[in-house]
N, C-alpha and C positions, 0 to 999 in steps of 0.2 A: 573894390566893388564888384569885380568879376565873380568872386566867390559867392556873393549873395544870390545870384541867379540860379545857383545849383541847389540852394536850400529849398526843401519841400515845404509847401504850405502847411501840411500837417505838423511838421516839426516846429514851425514857427508858432502855431497855435498851442502846442504843448509847452513851449518855452514861456509863452505869455501866461498860461495857466500856472506855471511854476512861480512866476513873479507875483501873481495874485496871491498864491499860497504864502509866499514869503512875507508879503505885506501884512498878512493876518497874524503873524507871530508877534508875541508881546516882547517887550524889552529891546526893540530895535533902536539904535541910536538915530538921531535926526539925519546924520550924514549917510548912514546905510540906507535909511528909508528913501532919501532923495536919490541915491544911486539906483535903487531898485525902480523907483518911479520913472526915472529917466530912461532906463533900459526898457521898461514896459512900454513907454510911449514910442520908443524907437521901433520895437517889435510890431506894435500896432500900425505904425506908419508903413512898414514894409509889407505887412499882411494886406493892408488896404491897397497899396500899389499893385501887388501881385493879383489881387482879386479884380481890380479895375482893368488890368492888362488882359484879363481873360485866360489866365493860366489854367484854370480848371476846365475851360471849354476847348482847350487845345486839342487838335485832332489826334495827337499821340496818346491822349489820356482817355479816349473814347473806348467803350467796351468792344467795338467792332474790330479793333486792332489786336485784341488779346486772343 
């Protein structure tokens, strides 16, 4: 779980968008569709936790420090 903290919010959102794209493909088996849905829900949960923790408002991400 320690590695999750290093993942950027932007990367998580891109991954979520990839899973949404994959779900739109035709010809997915039920098993594959379920795997993608589970992964997408996990990503959404992590995004929500990061946003609630205030990662985007952290002092190191403010423009003043650049």
